[in-house]
Every structure is written in C-alpha cells, then in structure tokens.
Backbone atoms as SQL, in Angstrom:
CREATE TABLE atoms (id INTEGER PRIMARY KEY, chain TEXT, resi INTEGER, resn TEXT, atom TEXT, x REAL, y REAL, z REAL);
INSERT INTO atoms VALUES
  (1, 'A', 1, 'MET', 'N', 10.639, 7.688, 11.236),
  (2, 'A', 1, 'MET', 'CA', 10.522, 6.215, 11.982),
  (3, 'A', 1, 'MET', 'C', 10.386, 5.121, 10.671),
  (4, 'A', 2, 'SER', 'N', 10.714, 3.908, 10.603),
  (5, 'A', 2, 'SER', 'CA', 10.778, 3.199, 9.367),
  (6, 'A', 2, 'SER', 'C', 9.152, 2.829, 8.907),
  (7, 'A', 3, 'LYS', 'N', 8.779, 2.537, 7.523),
  (8, 'A', 3, 'LYS', 'CA', 7.769, 2.188, 7.280),
  (9, 'A', 3, 'LYS', 'C', 7.656, 0.356, 8.228),
  (10, 'A', 4, 'ALA', 'N', 9.091, -0.682, 8.523),
  (11, 'A', 4, 'ALA', 'CA', 8.603, -1.826, 9.399),
  (12, 'A', 4, 'ALA', 'C', 8.403, -1.662, 10.220),
  (13, 'A', 5, 'GLN', 'N', 8.763, -0.442, 11.105),
  (14, 'A', 5, 'GLN', 'CA', 8.798, 0.274, 12.302),
  (15, 'A', 5, 'GLN', 'C', 7.712, 0.252, 12.763),
  (16, 'A', 6, 'ASP', 'N', 6.511, 1.540, 11.867),
  (17, 'A', 6, 'ASP', 'CA', 5.623, 1.439, 11.133),
  (18, 'A', 6, 'ASP', 'C', 4.551, 0.578, 12.104),
  (19, 'A', 7, 'ILE', 'N', 4.838, -0.175, 11.038),
  (20, 'A', 7, 'ILE', 'CA', 3.706, -2.002, 11.422),
  (21, 'A', 7, 'ILE', 'C', 4.154, -2.383, 12.309),
  (22, 'A', 8, 'TYR', 'N', 5.775, -3.051, 13.316),
  (23, 'A', 8, 'TYR', 'CA', 5.867, -3.536, 14.411),
  (24, 'A', 8, 'TYR', 'C', 5.411, -2.692, 15.079),
  (25, 'A', 9, 'SER', 'N', 5.459, -1.348, 15.253),
  (26, 'A', 9, 'SER', 'CA', 4.870, -0.695, 16.398),
  (27, 'A', 9, 'SER', 'C', 3.607, -0.492, 17.321),
  (28, 'A', 10, 'ALA', 'N', 2.496, -0.852, 15.570),
  (29, 'A', 10, 'ALA', 'CA', 1.380, -0.851, 15.943),
  (30, 'A', 10, 'ALA', 'C', 1.204, -1.898, 15.964),
  (31, 'A', 11, 'ALA', 'N', 1.339, -3.260, 15.864),
  (32, 'A', 11, 'ALA', 'CA', 1.214, -4.526, 15.680),
  (33, 'A', 11, 'ALA', 'C', 1.615, -4.807, 17.757),
  (34, 'A', 12, 'PHE', 'N', 2.382, -4.630, 18.252),
  (35, 'A', 12, 'PHE', 'CA', 2.230, -4.561, 19.610),
  (36, 'A', 12, 'PHE', 'C', 1.887, -3.197, 20.413),
  (37, 'A', 13, 'SER', 'N', 1.165, -2.484, 20.234),
  (38, 'A', 13, 'SER', 'CA', 0.603, -1.754, 20.861),
  (39, 'A', 13, 'SER', 'C', -0.705, -1.481, 21.308),
  (40, 'A', 14, 'LYS', 'N', -0.744, -2.945, 20.305),
  (41, 'A', 14, 'LYS', 'CA', -2.782, -3.266, 21.364),
  (42, 'A', 14, 'LYS', 'C', -2.448, -4.391, 22.140),
  (43, 'A', 15, 'PRO', 'N', -2.954, -4.412, 22.528),
  (44, 'A', 15, 'PRO', 'CA', -3.187, -5.421, 23.860),
  (45, 'A', 15, 'PRO', 'C', -3.499, -7.222, 22.935),
  (46, 'A', 16, 'ARG', 'N', -2.912, -8.078, 23.000),
  (47, 'A', 16, 'ARG', 'CA', -2.567, -8.798, 22.684),
  (48, 'A', 16, 'ARG', 'C', -1.573, -9.769, 23.633),
  (49, 'A', 17, 'ASP', 'N', -1.112, -11.148, 23.387),
  (50, 'A', 17, 'ASP', 'CA', -0.286, -12.375, 24.270),
  (51, 'A', 17, 'ASP', 'C', 0.691, -11.586, 24.409),
  (52, 'A', 18, 'PRO', 'N', 1.661, -12.010, 25.697),
  (53, 'A', 18, 'PRO', 'CA', 2.987, -11.193, 25.733),
  (54, 'A', 18, 'PRO', 'C', 3.888, -12.479, 24.615),
  (55, 'A', 19, 'ARG', 'N', 4.899, -10.751, 24.502),
  (56, 'A', 19, 'ARG', 'CA', 5.701, -11.814, 23.157),
  (57, 'A', 19, 'ARG', 'C', 7.282, -12.090, 23.795),
  (58, 'A', 20, 'SER', 'N', 8.925, -12.617, 23.392),
  (59, 'A', 20, 'SER', 'CA', 9.810, -12.481, 23.594),
  (60, 'A', 20, 'SER', 'C', 9.865, -11.309, 23.120),
  (61, 'A', 21, 'ALA', 'N', 11.263, -10.956, 24.107),
  (62, 'A', 21, 'ALA', 'CA', 12.447, -10.604, 22.743),
  (63, 'A', 21, 'ALA', 'C', 12.886, -10.657, 21.281),
  (64, 'A', 22, 'GLU', 'N', 13.450, -12.326, 21.407),
  (65, 'A', 22, 'GLU', 'CA', 13.575, -12.782, 20.556),
  (66, 'A', 22, 'GLU', 'C', 12.898, -13.134, 19.450),
  (67, 'A', 23, 'TYR', 'N', 11.551, -13.104, 19.948),
  (68, 'A', 23, 'TYR', 'CA', 10.194, -12.941, 19.364),
  (69, 'A', 23, 'TYR', 'C', 10.054, -11.886, 17.926),
  (70, 'A', 24, 'LYS', 'N', 9.711, -10.758, 19.067),
  (71, 'A', 24, 'LYS', 'CA', 9.892, -10.108, 19.059),
  (72, 'A', 24, 'LYS', 'C', 10.873, -9.366, 17.454),
  (73, 'A', 25, 'GLN', 'N', 11.902, -9.578, 18.121),
  (74, 'A', 25, 'GLN', 'CA', 13.031, -9.586, 17.090),
  (75, 'A', 25, 'GLN', 'C', 12.479, -9.733, 15.306),
  (76, 'A', 26, 'GLY', 'N', 12.554, -11.339, 15.365),
  (77, 'A', 26, 'GLY', 'CA', 12.052, -12.277, 13.874),
  (78, 'A', 26, 'GLY', 'C', 10.902, -11.112, 13.579),
  (79, 'A', 27, 'VAL', 'N', 10.267, -11.332, 14.148),
  (80, 'A', 27, 'VAL', 'CA', 8.840, -10.048, 13.561),
  (81, 'A', 27, 'VAL', 'C', 9.589, -8.382, 12.797),
  (82, 'A', 28, 'LEU', 'N', 10.544, -8.027, 13.714),
  (83, 'A', 28, 'LEU', 'CA', 10.869, -6.722, 12.925),
  (84, 'A', 28, 'LEU', 'C', 11.770, -6.468, 12.157),
  (85, 'A', 29, 'ASP', 'N', 12.816, -8.544, 11.479),
  (86, 'A', 29, 'ASP', 'CA', 14.261, -8.309, 11.522),
  (87, 'A', 29, 'ASP', 'C', 12.836, -9.379, 9.623),
  (88, 'A', 30, 'VAL', 'N', 11.950, -9.734, 9.586),
  (89, 'A', 30, 'VAL', 'CA', 11.427, -10.032, 8.449),
  (90, 'A', 30, 'VAL', 'C', 10.242, -8.927, 7.788),
  (91, 'A', 31, 'LEU', 'N', 10.001, -8.189, 8.302),
  (92, 'A', 31, 'LEU', 'CA', 9.615, -6.834, 8.149),
  (93, 'A', 31, 'LEU', 'C', 10.291, -6.058, 7.258),
  (94, 'A', 32, 'ARG', 'N', 11.738, -5.656, 7.899),
  (95, 'A', 32, 'ARG', 'CA', 12.536, -4.794, 7.194),
  (96, 'A', 32, 'ARG', 'C', 13.301, -5.444, 6.346),
  (97, 'A', 33, 'PHE', 'N', 13.513, -6.672, 5.686),
  (98, 'A', 33, 'PHE', 'CA', 13.718, -7.587, 5.408),
  (99, 'A', 33, 'PHE', 'C', 12.787, -7.335, 3.960),
  (100, 'A', 34, 'ARG', 'N', 11.784, -7.882, 4.588),
  (101, 'A', 34, 'ARG', 'CA', 10.475, -7.767, 2.979),
  (102, 'A', 34, 'ARG', 'C', 9.980, -6.182, 2.926),
  (103, 'A', 35, 'LEU', 'N', 10.694, -4.915, 3.258),
  (104, 'A', 35, 'LEU', 'CA', 9.987, -4.204, 3.121),
  (105, 'A', 35, 'LEU', 'C', 11.729, -3.127, 1.997),
  (106, 'A', 36, 'GLY', 'N', 12.092, -3.821, 2.120),
  (107, 'A', 36, 'GLY', 'CA', 13.680, -3.925, 1.289),
  (108, 'A', 36, 'GLY', 'C', 14.376, -2.399, 2.176),
  (109, 'A', 37, 'GLU', 'N', 13.853, -2.612, 3.694),
  (110, 'A', 37, 'GLU', 'CA', 15.480, -1.605, 4.568),
  (111, 'A', 37, 'GLU', 'C', 16.511, -3.002, 5.412),
  (112, 'A', 38, 'ALA', 'N', 16.368, -3.573, 4.639),
  (113, 'A', 38, 'ALA', 'CA', 17.602, -5.176, 5.363),
  (114, 'A', 38, 'ALA', 'C', 18.049, -5.841, 4.261),
  (115, 'A', 39, 'GLN', 'N', 19.001, -6.072, 4.221),
  (116, 'A', 39, 'GLN', 'CA', 19.367, -7.054, 3.025),
  (117, 'A', 39, 'GLN', 'C', 18.791, -8.766, 2.939),
  (118, 'A', 40, 'SER', 'N', 18.998, -9.091, 4.365),
  (119, 'A', 40, 'SER', 'CA', 18.677, -10.349, 4.693),
  (120, 'A', 40, 'SER', 'C', 18.156, -10.224, 6.065),
  (121, 'A', 41, 'VAL', 'N', 17.710, -11.190, 6.851),
  (122, 'A', 41, 'VAL', 'CA', 17.424, -12.285, 8.259),
  (123, 'A', 41, 'VAL', 'C', 17.987, -12.814, 7.994),
  (124, 'A', 42, 'ARG', 'N', 18.865, -12.212, 9.136),
  (125, 'A', 42, 'ARG', 'CA', 20.343, -13.562, 10.838),
  (126, 'A', 42, 'ARG', 'C', 19.538, -13.541, 11.892),
  (127, 'A', 43, 'CYS', 'N', 19.348, -14.952, 11.867),
  (128, 'A', 43, 'CYS', 'CA', 18.915, -15.581, 13.844),
  (129, 'A', 43, 'CYS', 'C', 20.508, -15.100, 14.303),
  (130, 'A', 44, 'ALA', 'N', 20.153, -14.786, 15.370),
  (131, 'A', 44, 'ALA', 'CA', 21.377, -14.334, 16.478),
  (132, 'A', 44, 'ALA', 'C', 21.580, -15.879, 17.277),
  (133, 'A', 45, 'TYR', 'N', 20.675, -16.330, 17.169),
  (134, 'A', 45, 'TYR', 'CA', 20.520, -17.257, 18.917),
  (135, 'A', 45, 'TYR', 'C', 21.581, -18.705, 17.841),
  (136, 'A', 46, 'ARG', 'N', 21.676, -19.546, 19.096),
  (137, 'A', 46, 'ARG', 'CA', 21.814, -21.072, 18.056),
  (138, 'A', 46, 'ARG', 'C', 20.594, -21.552, 17.706),
  (139, 'A', 47, 'ALA', 'N', 20.839, -22.931, 16.889),
  (140, 'A', 47, 'ALA', 'CA', 19.437, -23.365, 16.375),
  (141, 'A', 47, 'ALA', 'C', 18.964, -24.553, 17.391),
  (142, 'A', 48, 'GLY', 'N', 17.826, -25.073, 17.642),
  (143, 'A', 48, 'GLY', 'CA', 17.392, -26.397, 18.332),
  (144, 'A', 48, 'GLY', 'C', 17.277, -24.451, 20.071),
  (145, 'A', 49, 'THR', 'N', 17.580, -23.784, 20.237),
  (146, 'A', 49, 'THR', 'CA', 17.422, -22.972, 21.688),
  (147, 'A', 49, 'THR', 'C', 15.780, -23.206, 21.598),
  (148, 'A', 50, 'ALA', 'N', 15.957, -22.018, 22.902),
  (149, 'A', 50, 'ALA', 'CA', 14.008, -21.824, 23.222),
  (150, 'A', 50, 'ALA', 'C', 13.788, -20.067, 22.374),
  (151, 'A', 51, 'GLN', 'N', 15.257, -19.439, 22.349),
  (152, 'A', 51, 'GLN', 'CA', 15.735, -18.362, 21.608),
  (153, 'A', 51, 'GLN', 'C', 15.485, -18.412, 20.383),
  (154, 'A', 52, 'ALA', 'N', 16.032, -19.311, 19.696),
  (155, 'A', 52, 'ALA', 'CA', 15.722, -19.922, 17.778),
  (156, 'A', 52, 'ALA', 'C', 14.233, -19.154, 17.442),
  (157, 'A', 53, 'ASP', 'N', 14.308, -20.908, 17.754),
  (158, 'A', 53, 'ASP', 'CA', 12.371, -20.913, 18.225),
  (159, 'A', 53, 'ASP', 'C', 11.595, -19.703, 18.164),
  (160, 'A', 54, 'ALA', 'N', 11.906, -19.201, 19.510),
  (161, 'A', 54, 'ALA', 'CA', 10.606, -17.866, 19.478),
  (162, 'A', 54, 'ALA', 'C', 10.864, -17.018, 18.284),
  (163, 'A', 55, 'TYR', 'N', 12.887, -16.621, 17.971),
  (164, 'A', 55, 'TYR', 'CA', 13.399, -15.786, 16.738),
  (165, 'A', 55, 'TYR', 'C', 12.235, -15.957, 15.578),
  (166, 'A', 56, 'PHE', 'N', 12.400, -16.834, 15.159),
  (167, 'A', 56, 'PHE', 'CA', 11.641, -17.823, 14.267),
  (168, 'A', 56, 'PHE', 'C', 10.304, -17.967, 14.282),
  (169, 'A', 57, 'SER', 'N', 9.565, -18.020, 14.914),
  (170, 'A', 57, 'SER', 'CA', 7.624, -17.950, 15.616),
  (171, 'A', 57, 'SER', 'C', 7.518, -16.450, 15.808),
  (172, 'A', 58, 'GLY', 'N', 8.460, -15.114, 15.560),
  (173, 'A', 58, 'GLY', 'CA', 8.239, -14.707, 14.885),
  (174, 'A', 58, 'GLY', 'C', 8.336, -13.329, 13.730),
  (175, 'A', 59, 'CYS', 'N', 9.795, -14.722, 13.121),
  (176, 'A', 59, 'CYS', 'CA', 9.365, -14.725, 12.093),
  (177, 'A', 59, 'CYS', 'C', 8.412, -14.635, 11.006),
  (178, 'A', 60, 'ASN', 'N', 7.648, -16.047, 11.490),
  (179, 'A', 60, 'ASN', 'CA', 6.256, -16.267, 10.435),
  (180, 'A', 60, 'ASN', 'C', 5.658, -14.914, 10.851),
  (181, 'A', 61, 'GLU', 'N', 5.177, -14.384, 11.706),
  (182, 'A', 61, 'GLU', 'CA', 4.827, -13.145, 12.550),
  (183, 'A', 61, 'GLU', 'C', 4.719, -11.712, 11.175),
  (184, 'A', 62, 'GLY', 'N', 5.975, -11.822, 11.118),
  (185, 'A', 62, 'GLY', 'CA', 6.748, -10.936, 10.294),
  (186, 'A', 62, 'GLY', 'C', 6.167, -11.006, 8.624),
  (187, 'A', 63, 'HIS', 'N', 6.457, -12.124, 8.722),
  (188, 'A', 63, 'HIS', 'CA', 5.884, -12.487, 7.047),
  (189, 'A', 63, 'HIS', 'C', 4.396, -12.309, 6.851),
  (190, 'A', 64, 'ARG', 'N', 3.797, -12.940, 7.808),
  (191, 'A', 64, 'ARG', 'CA', 2.297, -12.176, 7.517),
  (192, 'A', 64, 'ARG', 'C', 2.048, -11.376, 7.792),
  (193, 'A', 65, 'LEU', 'N', 2.405, -9.982, 8.795),
  (194, 'A', 65, 'LEU', 'CA', 2.630, -9.061, 8.712),
  (195, 'A', 65, 'LEU', 'C', 2.841, -7.615, 7.651),
  (196, 'A', 66, 'ALA', 'N', 4.326, -8.316, 6.482),
  (197, 'A', 66, 'ALA', 'CA', 4.428, -7.972, 5.270),
  (198, 'A', 66, 'ALA', 'C', 3.467, -8.205, 4.365),
  (199, 'A', 67, 'ARG', 'N', 2.964, -9.459, 3.920),
  (200, 'A', 67, 'ARG', 'CA', 2.245, -9.976, 2.970),
  (201, 'A', 67, 'ARG', 'C', 1.127, -9.049, 3.261),
  (202, 'A', 68, 'ALA', 'N', 0.713, -9.076, 4.766),
  (203, 'A', 68, 'ALA', 'CA', -0.788, -8.427, 4.390),
  (204, 'A', 68, 'ALA', 'C', -0.264, -6.912, 4.739),
  (205, 'A', 69, 'HIS', 'N', 0.633, -6.129, 4.962),
  (206, 'A', 69, 'HIS', 'CA', 0.578, -4.119, 4.217),
  (207, 'A', 69, 'HIS', 'C', 1.325, -4.849, 2.203),
  (208, 'A', 70, 'LEU', 'N', 1.252, -5.295, 2.456),
  (209, 'A', 70, 'LEU', 'CA', 1.818, -5.348, 0.665),
  (210, 'A', 70, 'LEU', 'C', 0.730, -5.937, -0.254),
  (211, 'A', 71, 'GLU', 'N', -0.110, -6.509, 0.443),
  (212, 'A', 71, 'GLU', 'CA', -1.498, -6.809, -0.783),
  (213, 'A', 71, 'GLU', 'C', -2.629, -5.862, 0.116),
  (214, 'A', 72, 'ALA', 'N', -2.310, -5.106, 0.526),
  (215, 'A', 72, 'ALA', 'CA', -3.126, -3.495, 0.774),
  (216, 'A', 72, 'ALA', 'C', -2.723, -2.663, -0.012),
  (217, 'A', 73, 'SER', 'N', -1.188, -1.913, 0.306),
  (218, 'A', 73, 'SER', 'CA', -0.505, -1.068, -1.033),
  (219, 'A', 73, 'SER', 'C', -0.850, -1.364, -1.960),
  (220, 'A', 74, 'ALA', 'N', -0.495, -3.015, -2.370),
  (221, 'A', 74, 'ALA', 'CA', -0.939, -3.087, -3.398),
  (222, 'A', 74, 'ALA', 'C', -2.538, -2.274, -4.634),
  (223, 'A', 75, 'ASP', 'N', -3.506, -3.109, -3.112),
  (224, 'A', 75, 'ASP', 'CA', -4.803, -2.737, -3.946),
  (225, 'A', 75, 'ASP', 'C', -5.087, -1.848, -3.991),
  (226, 'A', 76, 'ALA', 'N', -4.681, -0.507, -3.053),
  (227, 'A', 76, 'ALA', 'CA', -4.758, 0.788, -2.405),
  (228, 'A', 76, 'ALA', 'C', -3.905, 1.084, -4.241),
  (229, 'A', 77, 'ARG', 'N', -2.845, 0.429, -5.292),
  (230, 'A', 77, 'ARG', 'CA', -2.933, 1.692, -6.264),
  (231, 'A', 77, 'ARG', 'C', -3.498, 1.075, -7.271),
  (232, 'A', 78, 'LYS', 'N', -4.158, -0.019, -7.041),
  (233, 'A', 78, 'LYS', 'CA', -4.964, 0.007, -8.471),
  (234, 'A', 78, 'LYS', 'C', -6.098, -0.026, -7.893),
  (235, 'A', 79, 'ASN', 'N', -6.800, 0.341, -6.870),
  (236, 'A', 79, 'ASN', 'CA', -7.479, 1.227, -6.469),
  (237, 'A', 79, 'ASN', 'C', -7.839, 2.955, -6.695),
  (238, 'A', 80, 'GLY', 'N', -6.314, 3.215, -6.697),
  (239, 'A', 80, 'GLY', 'CA', -6.153, 4.760, -7.601),
  (240, 'A', 80, 'GLY', 'C', -5.927, 4.947, -8.218),
  (241, 'A', 81, 'HIS', 'N', -5.783, 3.346, -9.440),
  (242, 'A', 81, 'HIS', 'CA', -4.940, 3.673, -10.594),
  (243, 'A', 81, 'HIS', 'C', -6.845, 3.810, -10.810),
  (244, 'A', 82, 'LYS', 'N', -7.834, 2.799, -10.499),
  (245, 'A', 82, 'LYS', 'CA', -9.061, 2.924, -11.673),
  (246, 'A', 82, 'LYS', 'C', -10.164, 4.321, -11.322),
  (247, 'A', 83, 'GLN', 'N', -9.455, 5.248, -9.763),
  (248, 'A', 83, 'GLN', 'CA', -10.087, 6.200, -10.081),
  (249, 'A', 83, 'GLN', 'C', -9.455, 7.467, -10.506),
  (250, 'A', 84, 'ALA', 'N', -8.481, 6.982, -10.361),
  (251, 'A', 84, 'ALA', 'CA', -7.392, 7.998, -12.255),
  (252, 'A', 84, 'ALA', 'C', -8.502, 7.610, -13.538),
  (253, 'A', 85, 'ARG', 'N', -8.536, 6.749, -13.552),
  (254, 'A', 85, 'ARG', 'CA', -9.210, 6.448, -15.487),
  (255, 'A', 85, 'ARG', 'C', -10.425, 6.436, -15.340),
  (256, 'A', 86, 'HIS', 'N', -11.349, 6.948, -14.701),
  (257, 'A', 86, 'HIS', 'CA', -12.682, 7.391, -14.230),
  (258, 'A', 86, 'HIS', 'C', -12.830, 8.459, -14.097),
  (259, 'A', 87, 'ALA', 'N', -11.686, 9.043, -13.367),
  (260, 'A', 87, 'ALA', 'CA', -12.044, 10.747, -13.385),
  (261, 'A', 87, 'ALA', 'C', -11.317, 11.034, -14.754),
  (262, 'A', 88, 'THR', 'N', -10.575, 10.187, -15.011),
  (263, 'A', 88, 'THR', 'CA', -10.508, 10.644, -16.507),
  (264, 'A', 88, 'THR', 'C', -11.431, 10.652, -18.383),
  (265, 'A', 89, 'ALA', 'N', -12.456, 9.505, -17.184),
  (266, 'A', 89, 'ALA', 'CA', -13.360, 9.230, -18.111),
  (267, 'A', 89, 'ALA', 'C', -14.653, 10.661, -18.298),
  (268, 'A', 90, 'GLU', 'N', -14.252, 11.397, -17.044),
  (269, 'A', 90, 'GLU', 'CA', -15.604, 11.889, -16.865),
  (270, 'A', 90, 'GLU', 'C', -15.081, 13.155, -17.635),
  (271, 'A', 91, 'LEU', 'N', -14.060, 13.677, -16.878),
  (272, 'A', 91, 'LEU', 'CA', -13.168, 14.886, -17.994),
  (273, 'A', 91, 'LEU', 'C', -13.465, 14.383, -19.496),
  (274, 'A', 92, 'ALA', 'N', -13.000, 13.535, -20.175),
  (275, 'A', 92, 'ALA', 'CA', -13.216, 13.201, -21.296),
  (276, 'A', 92, 'ALA', 'C', -14.769, 13.748, -21.605),
  (277, 'A', 93, 'THR', 'N', -15.590, 13.064, -21.004),
  (278, 'A', 93, 'THR', 'CA', -16.693, 13.270, -21.566),
  (279, 'A', 93, 'THR', 'C', -17.661, 15.130, -20.902),
  (280, 'A', 94, 'ALA', 'N', -16.800, 15.577, -20.011),
  (281, 'A', 94, 'ALA', 'CA', -17.321, 17.112, -19.978),
  (282, 'A', 94, 'ALA', 'C', -16.692, 17.671, -21.283),
  (283, 'A', 95, 'ALA', 'N', -15.667, 17.708, -21.233),
  (284, 'A', 95, 'ALA', 'CA', -14.747, 17.657, -22.313),
  (285, 'A', 95, 'ALA', 'C', -15.777, 18.014, -23.590),
  (286, 'A', 96, 'ASP', 'N', -16.009, 16.580, -24.067),
  (287, 'A', 96, 'ASP', 'CA', -17.193, 16.092, -25.135),
  (288, 'A', 96, 'ASP', 'C', -18.660, 17.383, -25.577),
  (289, 'A', 97, 'SER', 'N', -19.053, 17.654, -23.711),
  (290, 'A', 97, 'SER', 'CA', -20.323, 18.085, -23.831),
  (291, 'A', 97, 'SER', 'C', -19.933, 19.505, -24.089),
  (292, 'A', 98, 'GLU', 'N', -19.075, 20.198, -23.462),
  (293, 'A', 98, 'GLU', 'CA', -18.449, 20.953, -23.562),
  (294, 'A', 98, 'GLU', 'C', -18.089, 21.356, -24.908),
  (295, 'A', 99, 'LEU', 'N', -17.204, 20.695, -25.375),
  (296, 'A', 99, 'LEU', 'CA', -17.378, 21.151, -27.501),
  (297, 'A', 99, 'LEU', 'C', -18.380, 21.044, -28.172),
  (298, 'A', 100, 'ASP', 'N', -19.333, 20.441, -27.666),
  (299, 'A', 100, 'ASP', 'CA', -21.032, 20.330, -28.139),
  (300, 'A', 100, 'ASP', 'C', -21.643, 21.599, -28.468),
  (301, 'A', 101, 'ARG', 'N', -21.128, 22.003, -26.967),
  (302, 'A', 101, 'ARG', 'CA', -22.286, 23.130, -27.060),
  (303, 'A', 101, 'ARG', 'C', -21.227, 24.418, -27.589),
  (304, 'A', 102, 'LEU', 'N', -20.261, 24.373, -27.961),
  (305, 'A', 102, 'LEU', 'CA', -18.853, 25.437, -28.414),
  (306, 'A', 102, 'LEU', 'C', -19.333, 25.726, -30.203),
  (307, 'A', 103, 'ARG', 'N', -19.384, 24.250, -30.359),
  (308, 'A', 103, 'ARG', 'CA', -19.635, 23.983, -31.668),
  (309, 'A', 103, 'ARG', 'C', -21.403, 24.478, -32.451),
  (310, 'A', 104, 'GLU', 'N', -22.719, 24.450, -31.088),
  (311, 'A', 104, 'GLU', 'CA', -24.064, 25.071, -31.372),
  (312, 'A', 104, 'GLU', 'C', -24.041, 26.419, -31.777),
  (313, 'A', 105, 'LEU', 'N', -22.968, 26.623, -30.840),
  (314, 'A', 105, 'LEU', 'CA', -22.823, 28.489, -30.595),
  (315, 'A', 105, 'LEU', 'C', -22.123, 29.117, -30.991),
  (316, 'A', 106, 'GLU', 'N', -20.763, 28.238, -31.974),
  (317, 'A', 106, 'GLU', 'CA', -20.765, 28.668, -33.112),
  (318, 'A', 106, 'GLU', 'C', -21.566, 29.114, -34.817),
  (319, 'A', 107, 'ARG', 'N', -22.367, 27.889, -34.582),
  (320, 'A', 107, 'ARG', 'CA', -23.309, 26.787, -35.983),
  (321, 'A', 107, 'ARG', 'C', -24.421, 28.187, -35.979),
  (322, 'A', 108, 'ARG', 'N', -25.232, 28.522, -34.478),
  (323, 'A', 108, 'ARG', 'CA', -26.046, 29.985, -33.662),
  (324, 'A', 108, 'ARG', 'C', -25.392, 31.122, -34.504),
  (325, 'A', 109, 'VAL', 'N', -24.575, 30.950, -34.539),
  (326, 'A', 109, 'VAL', 'CA', -23.198, 33.051, -34.644),
  (327, 'A', 109, 'VAL', 'C', -23.079, 32.789, -36.280),
  (328, 'A', 110, 'SER', 'N', -23.181, 31.970, -36.863),
  (329, 'A', 110, 'SER', 'CA', -22.824, 31.304, -37.861),
  (330, 'A', 110, 'SER', 'C', -24.219, 31.926, -38.932),
  (331, 'A', 111, 'GLU', 'N', -25.414, 31.287, -38.334),
  (332, 'A', 111, 'GLU', 'CA', -26.750, 31.866, -38.754),
  (333, 'A', 111, 'GLU', 'C', -27.202, 33.078, -38.780),
  (334, 'A', 112, 'GLN', 'N', -26.910, 33.276, -37.598),
  (335, 'A', 112, 'GLN', 'CA', -27.522, 34.762, -37.988),
  (336, 'A', 112, 'GLN', 'C', -26.343, 35.612, -38.373),
  (337, 'A', 113, 'ARG', 'N', -25.357, 35.276, -38.860),
  (338, 'A', 113, 'ARG', 'CA', -25.106, 36.440, -39.872),
  (339, 'A', 113, 'ARG', 'C', -25.015, 36.082, -41.609),
  (340, 'A', 114, 'THR', 'N', -25.141, 35.058, -41.959),
  (341, 'A', 114, 'THR', 'CA', -25.600, 34.294, -42.659),
  (342, 'A', 114, 'THR', 'C', -27.282, 35.453, -43.221),
  (343, 'A', 115, 'ARG', 'N', -28.370, 35.319, -42.013),
  (344, 'A', 115, 'ARG', 'CA', -29.295, 36.681, -42.403),
  (345, 'A', 115, 'ARG', 'C', -29.200, 37.429, -42.686);
C-alpha cells in the first residue's frame, strides 16, 4: 500500500462525519500528488456541480493531511539528526576517556621500565 493510501485509510477508518465518494477522491488525489505518487490533480467533475464542490473540499483536507505528514516527517528527520549528533558526541567523549586511560597506563609502564 502507498503512503498516500496509508494516510487516507487512517483518516477514514476512525469515526467521523460521513463524506461522499467525490470528497474522498479529492483527499486521495491530493495526497498522491503531494507525496509524489501522482503527477497532477484532475477533477473529473464539471465546475459548479455539487460533485466538484465535494471533490475540491476533499482536496483541502488532502492538503491538510499531506502537510501534517510532511511536517512530522521533517521533524522526525531533524530529531534523528540530533540523536545521531548526540550519540557521536558521546562516542567521542568515551574515546577520549579511553585514550587518556591508555596514555596513563603507558606512562606507568614506562616508569616501571626505567626503575
């Protein structure tokens, strides 16, 4: 299943106000477009009809859902980079401590040899 379909399914699998097929198609079309799964969004309904109005209302929800998903993904990547930098800093600190310990051992061995 595509990411757009996953988001769509999550949005419509929980209790909410019922929506028309046209509305739902608008949501899914925009999700597919915004997530790079489609090249464009094309309304199949004649302008000025209730179906077109429902479709475009669904498009608005699709944009909202896509924006929320993309922002959450960006935050997750940002937090992942922070965690990686923190882990790298911890490793560097541990390596420095180990190097200091080895230098101290080397100094002691050297002192014992000179006695």
